N, C-alpha and C positions, 0 to 999 in steps of 0.2 A: 374740588369743592371746598368752599370756605365755611367752616362751621363756627357757630357762635357760642354754643353751650357744650360742656363736657360733663359726663357722668362718671364718677369713680366708684365702682361697685364695692370695693373692699371697705371704703369709708362711708358709703351711702351718701355721697356728696355731689352736688351740682355746682358748676362754676362757669364763669364767663372766660372764654379763652383769650389770652393775651397773645396777639400775633407778633411774637418776637423771635420766630424761628426756633423756639424751644418748646417746652411742655408746660409753660406757666399758665395759671388760671387764678381767678379771684373767686373764692367761695361766695355763693349767693344763698340766701335763706328763704327767698320768696320768688315765685315765678315772675319773670320780667314782663310777661304779657297780661296775666290776670291778677297777679298779686297774692295768689294762694300760697300759704305757708308750705315749704318743702319739708320732706322728712328730716328728722334730727340727724346730724352727723354722728357717725360711729368712730371718728378719728381717735378721740381720746381713749375710748374703750379698746381700740385696735392696739395702740401703743401699750396700754396697761396689760392686755393679754400677753403680748410678746415679752414684756418685762417679767410677768409672772412665771414664764417658762425660761427665763434667763437668756433671752435672745435680744441682741441689739438690732433695732430696726434699721440702722444705717449700714448693716452688713447684709446687703441684698442676697448674697449667695447662701446665707445661713437661715433666711426666713423660710419656714415650712410652706410647702405648696398651697395648703388650704388658706393661708393668710394672704395669698396673692389674689384671691377672688373674694366673693361675698359669702363663701362657704363657712367661714369661721364663725 
């Protein structure tokens, strides 16, 4: 199945999938069908929270489990 939209729960973000054999997407701020504003991204807050507990987000194995979902 070829999907068009991806939702990343830990960031509360929606994106248009780039079909490049990878996991790339372009963040969108409005629904592509009705134009309604989508929820605000939590990406910046996610990185700030990890920084506050001295964890580097680029070290996937060191990121606490709760930060890998929308539980944080």
